[in-house]
PLY file of the C-alpha trace (Angstrom):
ply
format ascii 1.0
element vertex 373
property float x
property float y
property float z
element edge 372
property int vertex1
property int vertex2
end_header
72.03 105.90 102.10
75.36 107.53 101.26
78.47 106.34 103.03
81.61 108.32 103.71
85.01 107.22 105.00
86.08 108.43 108.43
89.21 107.79 110.49
88.56 106.40 113.97
91.40 106.66 116.51
91.38 104.50 119.63
91.66 106.73 122.74
93.57 104.01 124.60
96.03 102.65 122.02
95.99 105.36 119.34
95.41 102.71 116.63
93.63 103.91 113.50
90.63 102.15 111.95
88.99 103.41 108.77
85.22 103.21 108.95
82.25 103.74 106.64
79.60 105.90 108.27
76.18 107.09 107.15
76.46 110.75 106.09
73.24 111.63 107.92
73.40 109.59 111.12
77.16 108.95 111.32
76.42 105.36 112.28
79.19 102.97 111.19
78.23 100.37 108.61
78.38 97.17 110.74
79.77 94.70 108.19
82.24 97.25 106.80
83.39 97.95 110.36
84.08 94.27 110.97
85.92 94.06 107.65
88.10 97.04 108.64
88.95 95.39 111.95
89.74 92.17 110.09
92.17 94.00 107.78
93.93 95.53 110.77
94.01 92.22 112.65
95.37 90.42 109.58
98.35 92.78 109.56
97.44 94.63 106.38
99.36 97.87 105.98
97.65 101.16 106.94
97.80 102.15 103.25
95.90 98.99 102.27
93.25 99.62 104.92
92.88 103.22 103.85
92.54 102.21 100.17
90.13 99.30 100.62
87.47 100.93 102.78
86.52 103.80 100.40
86.29 101.30 97.53
83.94 99.13 99.55
81.95 102.26 100.42
81.63 103.12 96.75
80.14 99.68 96.06
77.70 99.81 99.00
76.55 103.33 98.10
76.10 102.30 94.43
73.92 99.38 95.52
71.85 101.54 97.88
71.22 104.17 95.18
69.81 101.47 92.88
67.81 99.62 95.50
70.06 96.56 95.28
70.63 94.34 98.30
74.44 94.10 98.30
74.24 90.80 100.19
72.72 89.18 97.10
75.14 90.75 94.61
76.10 88.04 92.14
78.04 88.19 88.88
75.32 90.19 87.16
75.37 92.95 89.78
79.16 92.92 89.93
79.32 93.25 86.13
77.06 96.30 86.26
79.20 97.79 89.04
82.33 97.15 86.96
80.78 99.03 84.01
79.89 101.88 86.38
83.47 102.15 87.67
84.88 102.03 84.14
82.61 104.86 82.93
83.02 107.25 85.87
85.71 109.89 85.14
88.43 110.52 87.70
89.03 113.90 89.32
91.20 114.78 86.35
88.31 114.13 83.98
89.81 110.95 82.55
88.36 107.45 82.51
90.04 105.18 85.07
92.73 102.78 83.96
92.21 99.02 84.01
94.51 98.83 87.00
92.33 101.29 88.94
89.16 99.36 88.07
90.73 96.08 89.13
91.90 97.58 92.42
88.29 98.51 93.20
86.98 95.06 92.23
89.67 93.36 94.34
88.65 95.29 97.46
84.94 94.61 96.93
85.42 90.89 96.22
87.59 90.51 99.31
84.90 92.27 101.34
82.22 89.91 100.01
84.39 86.84 100.67
84.95 88.06 104.24
81.19 88.55 104.68
80.62 85.03 103.36
83.03 83.64 105.95
81.01 85.41 108.65
77.65 84.22 107.35
76.43 87.61 106.08
76.60 86.54 102.43
75.77 83.18 100.88
78.95 81.12 100.42
77.91 79.90 96.99
77.22 83.43 95.77
80.64 84.66 96.92
82.34 81.58 95.42
80.99 82.44 91.96
83.06 85.62 91.97
86.21 83.49 91.60
87.25 80.65 89.33
90.17 78.20 89.36
93.27 79.34 87.50
96.63 77.69 86.91
99.44 79.22 88.97
102.12 80.12 86.41
104.58 81.75 88.84
105.40 80.15 92.20
107.34 81.58 95.17
110.73 80.20 96.11
110.34 76.92 98.00
106.71 76.52 96.94
105.43 72.93 97.32
103.03 72.04 94.47
101.88 68.93 96.29
101.43 65.45 94.90
100.55 65.66 91.22
100.88 69.44 91.29
97.33 69.93 92.57
98.32 73.02 94.56
99.17 74.85 91.34
95.49 75.74 90.97
94.42 78.98 92.65
91.24 81.02 92.90
91.23 84.10 90.65
88.64 86.84 90.26
86.20 86.20 87.39
85.64 89.86 86.49
88.77 91.70 85.46
89.41 94.80 83.38
92.18 94.68 80.77
95.35 96.40 81.91
98.03 98.08 79.85
101.31 96.90 81.36
103.75 99.79 81.48
107.35 99.74 82.58
107.77 101.08 86.13
108.62 104.78 86.27
112.30 105.23 87.13
114.92 107.94 87.39
117.94 108.16 85.12
121.43 108.23 86.62
121.76 112.01 86.13
118.37 112.48 87.81
119.46 110.32 90.78
122.54 112.52 91.23
120.45 115.66 90.84
117.84 114.65 93.39
120.49 113.68 95.95
122.26 117.03 95.48
118.94 118.88 95.84
118.20 117.41 99.29
118.57 120.14 101.91
119.21 117.91 104.94
121.44 114.91 105.70
118.30 113.03 106.73
116.72 113.50 103.31
119.93 112.46 101.54
120.10 109.31 103.66
116.43 108.51 103.05
116.85 108.87 99.29
120.04 106.79 99.41
118.51 103.77 101.17
115.53 103.92 98.80
117.40 104.33 95.52
120.51 102.27 96.38
118.95 99.66 98.69
115.57 99.28 96.98
113.63 99.62 100.24
109.91 100.27 100.33
109.12 103.58 102.01
107.37 101.78 104.89
110.46 99.64 105.45
112.71 102.71 105.57
110.46 104.61 107.97
110.28 101.60 110.29
114.07 101.37 110.67
115.46 101.69 114.18
119.06 102.57 114.96
119.65 99.01 116.13
118.86 97.84 112.58
121.84 99.72 111.14
124.97 97.51 111.17
127.58 99.69 109.51
130.89 98.26 110.75
133.00 95.82 108.71
132.33 93.17 111.38
129.06 93.08 113.38
129.63 89.87 115.36
129.68 91.86 118.61
126.06 92.76 117.81
125.14 89.11 117.42
125.10 89.41 113.61
127.19 87.16 111.37
126.72 89.26 108.22
129.95 90.97 107.24
130.18 94.45 105.80
127.85 97.42 106.15
124.19 96.47 105.95
120.78 97.11 107.48
118.08 94.78 108.71
114.42 95.13 107.77
112.44 93.69 110.64
108.63 93.40 110.62
107.13 95.28 113.55
103.46 95.80 114.31
103.92 98.54 116.91
105.60 101.30 114.91
104.44 104.65 116.21
104.27 106.08 112.70
102.33 103.13 111.27
105.25 102.02 109.08
105.10 98.38 107.97
107.43 95.88 106.34
105.26 94.25 103.66
104.39 90.55 104.11
106.08 90.51 107.52
109.39 89.06 106.35
112.83 89.84 107.78
115.66 90.48 105.34
119.13 91.97 105.17
120.15 94.65 102.66
123.86 95.47 102.08
124.86 99.13 102.02
127.55 100.88 100.02
130.13 103.05 101.76
128.37 106.22 100.58
125.32 105.24 102.63
127.54 104.78 105.70
128.93 108.31 105.32
125.45 109.75 104.91
124.22 107.94 108.00
127.05 109.50 110.03
126.15 112.93 108.65
122.53 112.32 109.60
123.48 111.32 113.17
125.44 114.56 113.57
122.43 116.53 112.29
120.06 114.51 114.50
122.04 115.25 117.66
121.13 118.92 117.30
117.45 118.03 117.71
117.07 117.62 121.47
113.58 116.11 121.14
115.07 113.18 119.18
117.43 112.10 121.96
115.24 109.28 123.20
113.73 108.30 119.83
115.12 105.07 118.36
113.77 105.59 114.84
116.35 106.40 112.18
114.20 108.94 110.34
112.66 111.62 112.54
111.17 115.07 112.02
113.80 117.75 112.49
111.77 120.93 113.03
108.51 122.41 114.30
105.99 120.84 116.66
106.66 117.24 115.67
110.44 117.49 116.00
111.98 114.29 117.30
109.01 112.12 116.35
109.35 109.44 113.64
108.52 110.52 110.10
105.22 109.32 108.70
104.49 108.19 105.15
102.83 111.51 104.31
105.89 113.41 105.66
108.31 111.39 103.55
106.13 111.56 100.45
105.89 115.34 100.66
109.63 115.69 101.24
110.52 113.57 98.18
107.93 115.25 95.96
109.22 118.70 96.95
112.81 117.71 96.15
111.70 116.39 92.77
109.82 119.60 92.06
112.97 121.60 92.79
114.76 119.45 90.22
112.02 119.93 87.65
110.75 116.36 87.44
108.30 114.12 89.26
109.65 112.02 92.13
107.77 109.61 94.37
109.00 107.21 97.08
108.27 103.98 95.19
109.96 105.36 92.07
113.25 105.07 93.98
112.67 101.35 94.54
111.80 100.89 90.86
115.02 102.67 89.95
117.15 100.43 92.17
115.57 97.24 90.82
115.87 98.33 87.18
119.53 99.29 87.61
120.34 95.91 89.19
118.65 94.01 86.37
120.32 96.10 83.64
123.70 95.62 85.33
123.37 91.87 84.86
122.50 90.95 88.45
120.82 87.52 88.55
117.00 87.76 88.89
116.99 85.59 92.05
119.45 87.98 93.71
117.29 90.96 92.74
114.24 89.12 94.08
115.96 88.57 97.44
117.19 92.17 97.66
113.68 93.48 97.02
112.05 91.03 99.43
109.68 89.60 96.80
108.00 86.32 97.72
107.37 85.51 94.05
109.58 85.85 91.00
106.50 87.19 89.18
106.81 90.41 91.22
110.43 90.82 90.10
109.66 90.02 86.45
108.12 93.48 85.96
111.66 94.91 85.98
112.72 92.71 83.07
110.96 95.07 80.67
112.55 96.30 77.44
112.94 100.02 76.87
112.06 101.71 73.60
115.80 102.13 72.97
116.30 98.38 73.41
113.60 97.59 70.87
115.01 100.00 68.29
118.57 98.75 68.83
117.40 95.17 68.27
115.68 96.05 64.97
118.60 98.14 63.73
121.09 95.43 64.63
119.50 92.60 62.62
117.79 94.53 59.83
118.52 92.94 56.41
121.09 94.69 54.24
118.43 95.50 51.62
116.43 97.38 54.28
119.50 99.22 55.47
0 1
1 2
2 3
3 4
4 5
5 6
6 7
7 8
8 9
9 10
10 11
11 12
12 13
13 14
14 15
15 16
16 17
17 18
18 19
19 20
20 21
21 22
22 23
23 24
24 25
25 26
26 27
27 28
28 29
29 30
30 31
31 32
32 33
33 34
34 35
35 36
36 37
37 38
38 39
39 40
40 41
41 42
42 43
43 44
44 45
45 46
46 47
47 48
48 49
49 50
50 51
51 52
52 53
53 54
54 55
55 56
56 57
57 58
58 59
59 60
60 61
61 62
62 63
63 64
64 65
65 66
66 67
67 68
68 69
69 70
70 71
71 72
72 73
73 74
74 75
75 76
76 77
77 78
78 79
79 80
80 81
81 82
82 83
83 84
84 85
85 86
86 87
87 88
88 89
89 90
90 91
91 92
92 93
93 94
94 95
95 96
96 97
97 98
98 99
99 100
100 101
101 102
102 103
103 104
104 105
105 106
106 107
107 108
108 109
109 110
110 111
111 112
112 113
113 114
114 115
115 116
116 117
117 118
118 119
119 120
120 121
121 122
122 123
123 124
124 125
125 126
126 127
127 128
128 129
129 130
130 131
131 132
132 133
133 134
134 135
135 136
136 137
137 138
138 139
139 140
140 141
141 142
142 143
143 144
144 145
145 146
146 147
147 148
148 149
149 150
150 151
151 152
152 153
153 154
154 155
155 156
156 157
157 158
158 159
159 160
160 161
161 162
162 163
163 164
164 165
165 166
166 167
167 168
168 169
169 170
170 171
171 172
172 173
173 174
174 175
175 176
176 177
177 178
178 179
179 180
180 181
181 182
182 183
183 184
184 185
185 186
186 187
187 188
188 189
189 190
190 191
191 192
192 193
193 194
194 195
195 196
196 197
197 198
198 199
199 200
200 201
201 202
202 203
203 204
204 205
205 206
206 207
207 208
208 209
209 210
210 211
211 212
212 213
213 214
214 215
215 216
216 217
217 218
218 219
219 220
220 221
221 222
222 223
223 224
224 225
225 226
226 227
227 228
228 229
229 230
230 231
231 232
232 233
233 234
234 235
235 236
236 237
237 238
238 239
239 240
240 241
241 242
242 243
243 244
244 245
245 246
246 247
247 248
248 249
249 250
250 251
251 252
252 253
253 254
254 255
255 256
256 257
257 258
258 259
259 260
260 261
261 262
262 263
263 264
264 265
265 266
266 267
267 268
268 269
269 270
270 271
271 272
272 273
273 274
274 275
275 276
276 277
277 278
278 279
279 280
280 281
281 282
282 283
283 284
284 285
285 286
286 287
287 288
288 289
289 290
290 291
291 292
292 293
293 294
294 295
295 296
296 297
297 298
298 299
299 300
300 301
301 302
302 303
303 304
304 305
305 306
306 307
307 308
308 309
309 310
310 311
311 312
312 313
313 314
314 315
315 316
316 317
317 318
318 319
319 320
320 321
321 322
322 323
323 324
324 325
325 326
326 327
327 328
328 329
329 330
330 331
331 332
332 333
333 334
334 335
335 336
336 337
337 338
338 339
339 340
340 341
341 342
342 343
343 344
344 345
345 346
346 347
347 348
348 349
349 350
350 351
351 352
352 353
353 354
354 355
355 356
356 357
357 358
358 359
359 360
360 361
361 362
362 363
363 364
364 365
365 366
366 367
367 368
368 369
369 370
370 371
371 372
């Protein structure tokens, strides 16, 4: 049996569910279908759902091809599957990175744990896929409990080694270049809130006009925050599927340049009659989808095209990496950066505390003994 991933759209609500179906009969895999519904019900982002299901399908197909009952897959089977994933070249003909292998194992282990909770897989078998680990980084306000017993967490037993690389960022000249290369006020505003506010692309695409508080005083709007800012509010009903990760509300201050670009965007937006009754900040400006909120694929293509015009690679999340790195290198306190980014754990922010090659060389040159000099 070979499984393929298909997108199922509800005729009543329009909600999307990613399913695994048999290539010959097109029958959905029952346990994978329940897992997909669980991911959607648990509030996982559409991108997470879309990523997890094909990875689970790869595991189930691999088991079927070898006559293995996936419901009895213990550490031995999972080790063999890990070797298989590590040795299968990507579309570019390269072996997958440790991060890619671990992403696949994470999806499969979560699927097996879900199946164990539903009685499809033996609890003991699923439990062996994890082992207790000491929690070295804790979120703000985390309660370790009496004696610190809550500092122990369950971690996956099988894990591929990862090479930790600094997040890809844009230099200051590149930021200026990409903003100048944007053809519309909408695109300039989108790039500005990403690269100056550190927003995730899903957070930006989920913004409504009511979230933009751009006056010096917003008390008449029921907001006590002074100065220009925007609010990131978790919503589950966004027409474009945009999500605010982890479902947390936060406020992000805006510089005056962002205020000017928002006004330019509103003037541009008013010329699109179809957008009159749309409350989303970022909408399509032309063609058949004019006036409808931008989707992730729309925004990704727009940013990649602008980067291509500039002669370098640009992706939505690279803008967030750039904002975070600039804050850290400007001496902003890590806890402030953590709050601006909306990270629950300081461990997520720590990735931006990396040293550049120039920093390493400057350190060696600065303290090198006179004899070496």
